[in-house]
N, C-alpha and C positions, 0 to 999 in steps of 0.2 A: 603510551601517552596519546591522547586524542590530538590529531594534527591541528584542530582548530584552537587548541590551547596554546599553540606556538604562534609567535608573531608571523603574519603573512605579508609579503610585499604586495602592494597594489599594482596590478598588471594592466590597468586601463590604458596607459600610454603604449604599452607593448601590443595590446590588442589593436589599437588604432594603427600602429606602425606596420604590423604584420598582416593585417587584413584577414582574409578568409583562411589563411594557413595557420593563424595563431592557435586556435583551439584544437584543430586536428593534430598539430604538432605536439601540443601539451598532452593530448590523449595518447599519442604513440609513446611518449616518454613516461607516462604514469604506470607504476607497477600494479595498480589496483583497478577497480571498476569505475572510479571517478577521478576527476581532477579537482584538487582543492587549491583555491587561490583567493585573491581579493580583488574586487572590481567596484569602482565607484564608491570606495570607502567601506564596502561591506564584505564580510566573509562570503565566499561563493563556492558552490560545488557544481561541476559540469557533468552531465550524463549523456549517454547516447544509446540508441537501439529502440526497437519497437516497444519493449517493456518499459523503457525509460519514458517514451512518449506517453504511454498510458498513465504512468505515475505522474508525469508533469501536468497532464490535463485533468487530473482528478482534483476537483476543488477542495476536497478534504485535505489535500497535501499542499497544493500550491495556489496562491492567489495572484492576480495581476495588479490589483489596486495597490498603488504605492510603489510598484516595481519598475514602471516605465519612467526613465529619467526625463526631466523637464526638457532638455534639448530635443528629445524625440517627440514629446507632446507638442512642443512649440513649432515643429516643422511637419512631421509625418502624420500623426493621428489627430491632433487638436485636443484641447483640454476638455474633460468630461466626456470623451468619446467612449463608445461601447467597449473598446479595448481596455479601458481602465476600470471596468466594473466587474463585480462578482455576484454570485448568488441570484436572488430574486431580481435585483436591479438589472443585472446583465441579461437574464432571461426575458424580462419585460422589454428591454431595449432591442433585443434580438428579434422581437415580433415585427419590428419594422423591416429587418433585413431578410427574414425567412422567405417571404414571397419571391425574393430574387432568386431563390434556389430552384423554383419550379421550372420544369422543362420548357413551358411556354414562354416564361420570362427570359430564359437564356436564349431561346430561339429568336425572340423579338429583338434583343440586343445585338445578336449576331447579324440579323437582317439589316438593322440600321447601320452597323459598322461596315459591313460588306458593301452596302449601297454607297456609303461615304468613300470607301476605297475605290469603287468603280467610277465614281465621279472624279476622283483625284487623278487617276492614271492618265487621262488625256492631258491634264495640265502638266503632269510630270514630263510628258513626252516633248513639251515645248521648252524645257529647261536644258541648259548645257550640262548640268549635273544635279543630282538629288542626294541630299544626305538622308538616308532612309530613316534613321532614328527620329529626326526632327519631323519628317513628312508623315511618318506613321503616327506620331503623337497628335498631329493636327487631325488626321483621319479619325482616330479614336475619340478625340474631343468632340468633333462634329457628331459622330455616331452616338456616343453615350448621352450627349445633351438632347439629341433628337428623341432617343428612346426614353429618357427620364422626364421629358416634358419641360426641360429648362430652355428658356428662350436664348437664342444665340445668333447675333447678327454675323454676316459674312466676315466683317473686319474684326470681330471679337475672338474668332477661333484660335488664331495663332498666339495672341497674347495670353489667352487662358491656357492653352497647351503649354506654353513656356512656364507659366506659374505652377501648373500641376506637376510638370516634370521637375521643376526646381524643388518642390516640397519633398519629393522622393530622393533627389540627388544629393540633398544637403543634410539629411537626418543623421548621418553617422560620421560626420567629419567636422572639425573646427575650421575656422577661417572663412574666406569669402563665400564658399558654397553654402555654408550653414546660414550665414546672414542673408544671403539671397533667398534661401528657403523660408526664413522667418518673414521677410518682407512679402514674399509671394503668398504665404498663408494669411497674413494680415489683410492683404488686398482682397483675396477671394472670400475670406470669412465675412468681411464687410459687405461684399457684393451679394453673397448668398443669403446673408441675414436680411438685407433689404428686400430680396426676392421673397423670402418667407413671410415677412411682414406685409408685403403687397398682396400676396395670395390670401393671407388671413383677413386682410381688410377689404378684399374685393377689387383692389386696384390692378391686380394681375390675375390671369386665369390659369389654373393648373389643369391640364387634361385629365379627364376622369380616369381613375385607376393608375395614374402615373406615379413615379417615385416622388415627384414634387408634391403631388396631392397627399400621398401617404405620410411623408415627413411632416407636412403642415398640420395634419390632424392626429399624429401619433400621441398616445398617452403613456405616461410612465407607470411604474408599479403602484404609486400612490394616487393614480388617477389624474394627475396634473399633466397638461400638455407640455411638450418640450419648450424651454425658453427659446426665443428666436436664434440666439447665438449658438446654442447647442444643436438646434435643428440644422443650422448652416453647417456646423461641423460634421454632422452625420450625412448630410447631403453630399458634402465633399468626400466623405468616406465611401460613397458609391462611385463618384466621378473619378476621384484621384486614382484608386487602384485599377480602374478600367484603363486609364491612360498609362499607368505603369506597365501595362502589357506591352508597351513599346519595347521594353528591355527584352522580353521573350521573343517578340517578332524579329528583332534584329539578331538575336541569338539563333533563331531559326534560319535566317538568311545566311548567317555565318556558317552554320552546319551544312546548308545546301551548297555553299561555295567550296567548303573543304571536303565534303562527302557527297559529291554530285550523284552518286548511285541512288540516292534517295529521291531525286527529283522526278524521275519517270513514274514511280509508283504513286507519289503524291499527286502529280498532274493528272493521273488516270483515274482519280476518284476511288482509290483503294482505301475504304473507310477504316479497315483494321490497321493498315500501315500508318494512316494519318494519325490515329489515336496513339499508336506506339511511338511514332516520331515525336509527337507533342510531349508525351510523358518523358521521353529521353531528353528532349531539350530542357524540360523543367528539372530533371535530375542532374544532368551533366553540367549545365552552365550555372555559375554562381549568382545568387540573388540575396537571400537573407543568410547571414553567417550563423547566427544563433538567436534564440529567444530566451527570455528570462522572466521569472516570477519570484515570489517570496514564499519561503516555507511557512505554512500556517502555524505549525507547532513543531516540537522536536520530532524528527522523523528518522527512519532508518531505510537505507537503500542498499540492497545486497550486502548487508552487514556493515555499511558505512553510516556513521552518524551525521545527520544534518540538523543543526540547531535551528530553533524557531527564529524567523526573521532573516535567515541567510538567503542569499540569492541562489536560486536553482536555475541552472543554465542548460538549455537543450541544444546540443551541437547539431544544427540543421545541415550545414554544408558537409560536416564530417560524416554524418549518417548517410547522406546522399552519395557519398564517395567511400563508403565502408566496404572493404574487400569481402568481409564476411557475408554481407547482404547481396553484393552485386557481382562478385567474382573478378571482373575486369573493370573496375569503376572508372578508370581514366580513359577508356575506349568509348567513343560515341557509337552505340550499337542499339538502334531501336528494336531489333529483333528480340532483345531480352524480354520485352513486354508481351511478345507473342509466344514465348517459350513456356511461361508459367504465370499463373495469376499472382499479382502483387498485392499484398495485404495493405489495408488503409494506413497503418502506422509504420510502414516501411518507407514509403515515398512521402517526404514531408517538405517539399520546397516552399509551401505556404503554411507550414505548421501541420499539426496532427490533431487527433481527436475527432469529435463529431460536431459539425457546425451548428446542429440543432440543439445541442445541450452544453457546449462549452466554447472554447476560444478558437477553434479552427476557422480559418478565413472563410466567411460565407461566399466570397467572390471566386472561390477556386473553380467551381463549375463554369462560371462565366469566362474565366481565363482559359480553361480548356476548350470551351466552345469557340471562343474567338480565335485561339491559336490554330485549331483544326481548320477553320475556314480560311484564315489569312495565310497559313503555311501552304495551303493548296494554291492560293492565288500567287504567292511568291514563286512556287514551282513552275507556274505557267507564265510568269512575267518575262517578257522579252526585254533584255537590257544587257549592258556590259558592266562588269565589275573591274574598274581600272586598278593599277598597282596603287597600294595604299597600306597604311599600318593597321592591320586587322588584329593585332595582338590585344589580349584581354588582361590587363594588369590585376593581379589578385590582391594587391595592396590597396586598391581603390574600392570603397564600398559606398553605394552599389557600383559595380564595375560594368563595363561595356566595351566593345571594340573602340580603340583609340580614335579611329577616323569617323565613327558614327555610321560606318558602312555606306560609302559613296557608290552610287550607280550612275551610269551615263547611257545615252542612246536608248532611252526607254521607248519601246515600240508599242503602239496600240494593238491590243488583241484583235484577232481576226473577226470575232463576233461576240461583243460584250466584254465586260470587265473580267469575267471569270474564264473566258475561253483561252486556249493556248495561243501564244504569240507565234 
């Protein structure tokens, strides 16, 4: 008998309660290649592994339209965002994002953010303590707005950073965090929509070639320009993920505190080690637990039937901690990325596939570039890490060190923001 012909208990509440461990635990318990369950009222099948990644990102098999639940659209992505599209509409919208993948664009963002970091360190040195997570969010906000051509007054950076962090922090949970995220998205969509309208009317100027200018003149597959609200959503979908790198930066600080042997090589501008360290941070620490889409038609995966309309769930956290792929997955060991080349669809902290042709995060290259630069600066930063709760609860999505990673006694570098303290 096909398992989908039997009543399945909806496991949405269990997924929320168990957090990152929920799907890996179900995978370990499953006798077959998939986990069958029910989520958000739909039959669901969960997959894992590089072949599963390729299956999941094949638009002949899985579509994203209609798969992303409203609470996630209302907080993280925004309605009518590129993440909700498929086919020609998705490819046309991606034309706005693809220039961000160019090496010059990545270098420009990294330069703006590192400049903002170097400007912030002297101010941190005057504080009794700095919550690194919050401080890095402001640095990233200043840097990405400067790079994207978005006007930002000095007193606007912290409120904007708080709202951008709230959108990410509240997407996967009910209660106060979720409603805080909704209010934050509403405020910033209104603000960015006004900015788009002002640029189009000539009341505000967008720097030539900037992200702001491109979103203002972008055309859809039907030749129509984006409506101002959708343009605001996509502008936020450049700014918000950049500020979400705050999670990875604090995870990098956490790794340096617990594995200080990495500090010297990072501080010494060892480019190969920096790249390996960043990949290991993204693999080891939890961010996205899983991704989901809808089966386009009746499908078969490794002999298992998947009915049309079922949720197809890709186990992101489980794959990044799969012993079959990584050998010692719960050890933080950057060296693994120097020992062998890692295939594109093995490491999937921000999804898999090809960003130029499907739904892989187009900001992944930006994330890697930013982390390589900021991890090096962290390794060189003179400071004290006082006693605090650095535990990372796996039931919280997205998680982070409970304390936010507090530092004290920040000392000015000897010669410039990037020099060793």
